[in-house]
NUKOL-753235 format. One record per residue: x, y, z of N, C-alpha, C in turn; residue in one letter; residue number from 0. Coordinates in nm, 2 decimals. Example, Ala and Ser with C-alpha at 12.3 -4.5 7.8 and 13.67 -1.06 7.14 Angstrom:
REM NUKOL-753235
nX 1.32&nY -0.57&nZ 0.78&caX 1.23&caY -0.45&caZ 0.78&cX 1.32&cY -0.33&cZ 0.78&residu A&num 0
nX 1.28&nY -0.22&nZ 0.71&caX 1.37&caY -0.11&caZ 0.71&cX 1.29&cY 0.00&cZ 0.79&residu S&num 1
***
This chain:
REM NUKOL-753235
nX 10.95&nY 9.85&nZ 9.35&caX 11.09&caY 9.90&caZ 9.37&cX 11.17&cY 9.79&cZ 9.43&residu X&num 0
nX 11.29&nY 9.78&nZ 9.38&caX 11.38&caY 9.67&caZ 9.42&cX 11.51&cY 9.72&cZ 9.47&residu X&num 1
nX 11.58&nY 9.64&nZ 9.55&caX 11.71&caY 9.67&caZ 9.61&cX 11.81&cY 9.56&cZ 9.56&residu X&num 2
nX 11.92&nY 9.60&nZ 9.51&caX 12.03&caY 9.51&caZ 9.47&cX 12.14&cY 9.52&cZ 9.57&residu X&num 3
nX 12.17&nY 9.42&nZ 9.65&caX 12.26&caY 9.43&caZ 9.76&cX 12.41&cY 9.41&cZ 9.71&residu X&num 4
nX 12.50&nY 9.44&nZ 9.79&caX 12.64&caY 9.42&caZ 9.76&cX 12.68&cY 9.28&cZ 9.73&residu X&num 5
nX 12.60&nY 9.18&nZ 9.79&caX 12.62&caY 9.04&caZ 9.77&cX 12.56&cY 8.99&cZ 9.65&residu X&num 6
nX 12.48&nY 9.07&nZ 9.58&caX 12.42&caY 9.03&caZ 9.45&cX 12.28&cY 8.98&cZ 9.46&residu X&num 7
nX 12.22&nY 9.00&nZ 9.58&caX 12.08&caY 8.96&caZ 9.60&cX 11.98&cY 9.07&cZ 9.56&residu X&num 8
nX 11.88&nY 9.03&nZ 9.49&caX 11.77&caY 9.12&caZ 9.44&cX 11.65&cY 9.10&cZ 9.53&residu X&num 9
nX 11.60&nY 9.20&nZ 9.60&caX 11.49&caY 9.19&caZ 9.69&cX 11.39&cY 9.31&cZ 9.66&residu X&num 10
nX 11.26&nY 9.28&nZ 9.68&caX 11.16&caY 9.38&caZ 9.66&cX 11.16&cY 9.47&cZ 9.79&residu X&num 11
nX 11.16&nY 9.60&nZ 9.77&caX 11.16&caY 9.69&caZ 9.88&cX 11.02&cY 9.74&cZ 9.90&residu X&num 12
nX 10.95&nY 9.78&nZ 9.79&caX 10.81&caY 9.83&caZ 9.81&cX 10.73&cY 9.81&cZ 9.68&residu X&num 13
nX 10.60&nY 9.80&nZ 9.70&caX 10.51&caY 9.79&caZ 9.58&cX 10.41&cY 9.90&cZ 9.59&residu X&num 14
nX 10.34&nY 9.93&nZ 9.48&caX 10.23&caY 10.02&caZ 9.48&cX 10.28&cY 10.17&cZ 9.46&residu X&num 15
nX 10.40&nY 10.19&nZ 9.44&caX 10.45&caY 10.33&caZ 9.41&cX 10.41&cY 10.37&cZ 9.27&residu X&num 16
nX 10.37&nY 10.49&nZ 9.24&caX 10.33&caY 10.53&caZ 9.11&cX 10.44&cY 10.61&cZ 9.04&residu X&num 17
nX 10.51&nY 10.54&nZ 8.96&caX 10.62&caY 10.59&caZ 8.88&cX 10.73&cY 10.65&cZ 8.97&residu X&num 18
nX 10.79&nY 10.57&nZ 9.06&caX 10.91&caY 10.61&caZ 9.14&cX 11.02&cY 10.66&cZ 9.05&residu X&num 19
nX 11.07&nY 10.78&nZ 9.07&caX 11.17&caY 10.84&caZ 8.98&cX 11.30&cY 10.86&cZ 9.05&residu X&num 20
nX 11.30&nY 10.96&nZ 9.15&caX 11.42&caY 10.98&caZ 9.23&cX 11.42&cY 10.90&cZ 9.35&residu X&num 21
nX 11.55&nY 10.87&nZ 9.39&caX 11.56&caY 10.78&caZ 9.51&cX 11.69&cY 10.82&cZ 9.58&residu X&num 22
nX 11.69&nY 10.84&nZ 9.71&caX 11.81&caY 10.87&caZ 9.79&cX 11.79&cY 10.82&cZ 9.93&residu X&num 23
nX 11.90&nY 10.78&nZ 9.99&caX 11.91&caY 10.73&caZ 10.13&cX 11.99&cY 10.84&cZ 10.21&residu X&num 24
nX 11.96&nY 10.85&nZ 10.34&caX 12.04&caY 10.94&caZ 10.42&cX 12.17&cY 10.88&cZ 10.44&residu X&num 25
nX 12.27&nY 10.96&nZ 10.49&caX 12.41&caY 10.92&caZ 10.51&cX 12.43&cY 10.81&cZ 10.60&residu X&num 26
nX 12.33&nY 10.78&nZ 10.69&caX 12.34&caY 10.67&caZ 10.79&cX 12.25&cY 10.55&cZ 10.75&residu X&num 27
nX 12.19&nY 10.57&nZ 10.63&caX 12.10&caY 10.46&caZ 10.57&cX 11.99&cY 10.43&cZ 10.67&residu X&num 28
nX 11.93&nY 10.53&nZ 10.74&caX 11.82&caY 10.51&caZ 10.83&cX 11.69&cY 10.54&cZ 10.76&residu X&num 29
nX 11.69&nY 10.62&nZ 10.65&caX 11.57&caY 10.66&caZ 10.58&cX 11.60&cY 10.66&cZ 10.43&residu X&num 30
nX 11.49&nY 10.62&nZ 10.36&caX 11.50&caY 10.61&caZ 10.21&cX 11.39&cY 10.70&cZ 10.16&residu X&num 31
nX 11.42&nY 10.79&nZ 10.07&caX 11.33&caY 10.89&caZ 10.01&cX 11.31&cY 10.85&cZ 9.87&residu X&num 32
nX 11.18&nY 10.86&nZ 9.82&caX 11.15&caY 10.82&caZ 9.69&cX 11.05&cY 10.93&cZ 9.63&residu X&num 33
nX 11.08&nY 10.98&nZ 9.51&caX 10.98&caY 11.07&caZ 9.45&cX 10.89&cY 10.99&cZ 9.36&residu X&num 34
nX 10.76&nY 11.02&nZ 9.37&caX 10.66&caY 10.96&caZ 9.28&cX 10.61&cY 11.06&cZ 9.18&residu X&num 35
nX 10.66&nY 11.05&nZ 9.06&caX 10.63&caY 11.15&caZ 8.96&cX 10.48&cY 11.17&cZ 8.94&residu X&num 36
nX 10.40&nY 11.07&nZ 8.92&caX 10.26&caY 11.08&caZ 8.89&cX 10.18&cY 11.15&cZ 9.00&residu X&num 37
nX 10.22&nY 11.12&nZ 9.13&caX 10.14&caY 11.18&caZ 9.24&cX 10.19&cY 11.31&cZ 9.29&residu X&num 38
nX 10.31&nY 11.35&nZ 9.25&caX 10.38&caY 11.47&caZ 9.29&cX 10.42&cY 11.46&cZ 9.44&residu X&num 39
nX 10.44&nY 11.34&nZ 9.49&caX 10.47&caY 11.31&caZ 9.63&cX 10.61&cY 11.27&cZ 9.65&residu X&num 40
nX 10.66&nY 11.30&nZ 9.77&caX 10.79&caY 11.24&caZ 9.82&cX 10.74&cY 11.15&cZ 9.93&residu X&num 41
nX 10.78&nY 11.02&nZ 9.92&caX 10.75&caY 10.93&caZ 10.03&cX 10.88&cY 10.89&cZ 10.09&residu X&num 42
nX 10.87&nY 10.85&nZ 10.22&caX 10.99&caY 10.81&caZ 10.30&cX 10.96&cY 10.68&cZ 10.37&residu X&num 43
nX 11.07&nY 10.60&nZ 10.38&caX 11.06&caY 10.47&caZ 10.45&cX 11.17&cY 10.48&cZ 10.56&residu X&num 44
nX 11.15&nY 10.40&nZ 10.66&caX 11.25&caY 10.37&caZ 10.76&cX 11.33&cY 10.25&cZ 10.71&residu X&num 45
nX 11.46&nY 10.25&nZ 10.72&caX 11.54&caY 10.14&caZ 10.68&cX 11.60&cY 10.06&cZ 10.80&residu X&num 46
nX 11.59&nY 9.93&nZ 10.79&caX 11.64&caY 9.85&caZ 10.90&cX 11.79&cY 9.82&cZ 10.86&residu X&num 47
nX 11.86&nY 9.76&nZ 10.96&caX 12.00&caY 9.72&caZ 10.94&cX 12.02&cY 9.63&cZ 10.82&residu X&num 48
nX 11.92&nY 9.54&nZ 10.79&caX 11.93&caY 9.44&caZ 10.68&cX 11.89&cY 9.50&cZ 10.55&residu X&num 49
nX 11.85&nY 9.63&nZ 10.54&caX 11.81&caY 9.70&caZ 10.42&cX 11.66&cY 9.69&cZ 10.39&residu X&num 50
nX 11.58&nY 9.63&nZ 10.47&caX 11.44&caY 9.62&caZ 10.45&cX 11.38&cY 9.76&cZ 10.49&residu X&num 51
nX 11.28&nY 9.79&nZ 10.41&caX 11.21&caY 9.92&caZ 10.43&cX 11.07&cY 9.90&cZ 10.50&residu X&num 52
nX 11.04&nY 9.99&nZ 10.59&caX 10.91&caY 9.98&caZ 10.66&cX 10.86&cY 10.12&cZ 10.68&residu X&num 53
nX 10.73&nY 10.13&nZ 10.73&caX 10.67&caY 10.25&caZ 10.78&cX 10.67&cY 10.36&cZ 10.66&residu X&num 54
nX 10.62&nY 10.32&nZ 10.55&caX 10.60&caY 10.41&caZ 10.43&cX 10.51&cY 10.52&cZ 10.47&residu X&num 55
nX 10.55&nY 10.65&nZ 10.44&caX 10.46&caY 10.76&caZ 10.47&cX 10.49&cY 10.87&cZ 10.37&residu X&num 56
nX 10.39&nY 10.96&nZ 10.35&caX 10.41&caY 11.08&caZ 10.26&cX 10.49&cY 11.18&cZ 10.34&residu X&num 57
nX 10.60&nY 11.23&nZ 10.29&caX 10.67&caY 11.34&caZ 10.35&cX 10.62&cY 11.47&cZ 10.30&residu X&num 58
nX 10.59&nY 11.48&nZ 10.17&caX 10.54&caY 11.61&caZ 10.11&cX 10.47&cY 11.58&cZ 9.98&residu X&num 59
nX 10.36&nY 11.65&nZ 9.96&caX 10.29&caY 11.64&caZ 9.83&cX 10.29&cY 11.78&cZ 9.77&residu X&num 60
nX 10.34&nY 11.80&nZ 9.65&caX 10.34&caY 11.93&caZ 9.58&cX 10.21&cY 11.95&cZ 9.51&residu X&num 61
nX 10.17&nY 12.07&nZ 9.50&caX 10.04&caY 12.11&caZ 9.43&cX 10.06&cY 12.10&cZ 9.28&residu X&num 62
nX 10.18&nY 12.13&nZ 9.23&caX 10.21&caY 12.14&caZ 9.09&cX 10.30&cY 12.02&cZ 9.05&residu X&num 63
nX 10.29&nY 11.98&nZ 8.92&caX 10.38&caY 11.87&caZ 8.88&cX 10.52&cY 11.92&cZ 8.86&residu X&num 64
nX 10.62&nY 11.85&nZ 8.87&caX 10.63&caY 11.71&caZ 8.90&cX 10.75&cY 11.70&cZ 9.00&residu X&num 65
nX 10.79&nY 11.58&nZ 9.03&caX 10.91&caY 11.56&caZ 9.11&cX 11.00&cY 11.46&cZ 9.04&residu X&num 66
nX 11.13&nY 11.49&nZ 9.05&caX 11.23&caY 11.41&caZ 8.97&cX 11.34&cY 11.37&cZ 9.07&residu X&num 67
nX 11.46&nY 11.40&nZ 9.04&caX 11.57&caY 11.36&caZ 9.12&cX 11.58&cY 11.43&cZ 9.25&residu X&num 68
nX 11.66&nY 11.37&nZ 9.34&caX 11.67&caY 11.44&caZ 9.48&cX 11.81&cY 11.42&cZ 9.53&residu X&num 69
nX 11.84&nY 11.50&nZ 9.63&caX 11.97&caY 11.49&caZ 9.70&cX 11.95&cY 11.54&cZ 9.84&residu X&num 70
nX 12.03&nY 11.49&nZ 9.93&caX 12.03&caY 11.53&caZ 10.07&cX 12.15&cY 11.61&cZ 10.10&residu X&num 71
nX 12.14&nY 11.72&nZ 10.18&caX 12.26&caY 11.79&caZ 10.21&cX 12.31&cY 11.76&cZ 10.35&residu X&num 72
nX 12.42&nY 11.82&nZ 10.40&caX 12.47&caY 11.79&caZ 10.53&cX 12.38&cY 11.83&cZ 10.65&residu X&num 73
nX 12.28&nY 11.91&nZ 10.62&caX 12.19&caY 11.95&caZ 10.73&cX 12.06&cY 11.88&cZ 10.73&residu X&num 74
nX 12.05&nY 11.77&nZ 10.65&caX 11.93&caY 11.69&caZ 10.64&cX 11.82&cY 11.74&cZ 10.56&residu X&num 75
nX 11.85&nY 11.85&nZ 10.48&caX 11.75&caY 11.90&caZ 10.39&cX 11.74&cY 11.82&cZ 10.26&residu X&num 76
nX 11.62&nY 11.80&nZ 10.21&caX 11.60&caY 11.72&caZ 10.09&cX 11.58&cY 11.82&cZ 9.98&residu X&num 77
nX 11.67&nY 11.81&nZ 9.87&caX 11.66&caY 11.90&caZ 9.76&cX 11.59&cY 11.82&cZ 9.64&residu X&num 78
nX 11.48&nY 11.87&nZ 9.59&caX 11.40&caY 11.80&caZ 9.49&cX 11.40&cY 11.88&cZ 9.36&residu X&num 79
nX 11.45&nY 11.81&nZ 9.25&caX 11.44&caY 11.87&caZ 9.12&cX 11.30&cY 11.86&cZ 9.07&residu X&num 80
nX 11.24&nY 11.96&nZ 9.01&caX 11.11&caY 11.96&caZ 8.96&cX 11.10&cY 12.01&cZ 8.82&residu X&num 81
nX 11.13&nY 11.92&nZ 8.72&caX 11.15&caY 11.96&caZ 8.58&cX 11.03&cY 12.03&cZ 8.53&residu X&num 82
nX 10.91&nY 11.97&nZ 8.54&caX 10.79&caY 12.03&caZ 8.48&cX 10.75&cY 12.16&cZ 8.54&residu X&num 83
nX 10.78&nY 12.18&nZ 8.67&caX 10.75&caY 12.30&caZ 8.74&cX 10.86&cY 12.41&cZ 8.72&residu X&num 84
nX 10.98&nY 12.36&nZ 8.69&caX 11.09&caY 12.45&caZ 8.66&cX 11.16&cY 12.50&cZ 8.79&residu X&num 85
nX 11.18&nY 12.42&nZ 8.89&caX 11.24&caY 12.46&caZ 9.01&cX 11.32&cY 12.35&cZ 9.08&residu X&num 86
nX 11.40&nY 12.39&nZ 9.18&caX 11.46&caY 12.30&caZ 9.27&cX 11.41&cY 12.35&cZ 9.41&residu X&num 87
nX 11.35&nY 12.26&nZ 9.48&caX 11.28&caY 12.29&caZ 9.61&cX 11.36&cY 12.22&cZ 9.73&residu X&num 88
nX 11.36&nY 12.29&nZ 9.84&caX 11.42&caY 12.24&caZ 9.96&cX 11.32&cY 12.20&cZ 10.06&residu X&num 89
nX 11.32&nY 12.08&nZ 10.12&caX 11.23&caY 12.04&caZ 10.22&cX 11.31&cY 12.01&cZ 10.35&residu X&num 90
nX 11.24&nY 12.04&nZ 10.46&caX 11.30&caY 12.00&caZ 10.59&cX 11.28&cY 11.85&cZ 10.61&residu X&num 91
nX 11.35&nY 11.80&nZ 10.72&caX 11.33&caY 11.66&caZ 10.75&cX 11.19&cY 11.62&cZ 10.78&residu X&num 92
nX 11.11&nY 11.72&nZ 10.83&caX 10.97&caY 11.70&caZ 10.86&cX 10.88&cY 11.72&cZ 10.73&residu X&num 93
nX 10.94&nY 11.75&nZ 10.62&caX 10.86&caY 11.77&caZ 10.50&cX 10.81&cY 11.90&cZ 10.47&residu X&num 94
nX 10.85&nY 12.00&nZ 10.55&caX 10.81&caY 12.14&caZ 10.53&cX 10.89&cY 12.20&cZ 10.41&residu X&num 95
nX 10.82&nY 12.27&nZ 10.32&caX 10.88&caY 12.34&caZ 10.21&cX 10.96&cY 12.46&cZ 10.26&residu X&num 96
nX 11.09&nY 12.46&nZ 10.25&caX 11.17&caY 12.56&caZ 10.30&cX 11.20&cY 12.67&cZ 10.20&residu X&num 97
nX 11.21&nY 12.63&nZ 10.07&caX 11.24&caY 12.73&caZ 9.97&cX 11.22&cY 12.67&cZ 9.83&residu X&num 98
nX 11.19&nY 12.75&nZ 9.73&caX 11.17&caY 12.71&caZ 9.60&cX 11.26&cY 12.80&cZ 9.51&residu X&num 99
nX 11.35&nY 12.74&nZ 9.43&caX 11.44&caY 12.82&caZ 9.35&cX 11.40&cY 12.80&cZ 9.20&residu X&num 100
nX 11.34&nY 12.90&nZ 9.13&caX 11.31&caY 12.89&caZ 8.99&cX 11.43&cY 12.87&cZ 8.90&residu X&num 101
nX 11.41&nY 12.79&nZ 8.80&caX 11.52&caY 12.76&caZ 8.71&cX 11.51&cY 12.82&cZ 8.57&residu X&num 102
nX 11.40&nY 12.88&nZ 8.55&caX 11.38&caY 12.95&caZ 8.42&cX 11.29&cY 13.07&cZ 8.44&residu X&num 103
nX 11.30&nY 13.17&nZ 8.35&caX 11.22&caY 13.29&caZ 8.36&cX 11.07&cY 13.25&cZ 8.34&residu X&num 104
nX 10.99&nY 13.33&nZ 8.41&caX 10.84&caY 13.31&caZ 8.40&cX 10.78&cY 13.20&cZ 8.48&residu X&num 105
nX 10.86&nY 13.14&nZ 8.57&caX 10.80&caY 13.04&caZ 8.66&cX 10.78&cY 13.09&cZ 8.80&residu X&num 106
***
């Protein structure tokens, strides 16, 4: 995974992620969230002032496939689109599943 800075520099942020799909930073750019489609995990990094990422850890791992795009709301909840599972799920800042909203009948 790479970062493209406003000054035009391309730097590597992380390696070893399995099909990173969704990516979002919090509003203060202190944390970076990445969805890994193949592992069904959401990983989070701490971000330094210079944009470097450290302290990679798993925030949440879903039992069912998959994870796609994400967004953060004003309360710090992470909303995860899950195309293959057919839901949008809300996670707390600690990675606890708060709610799952089905997007199609029969899910």
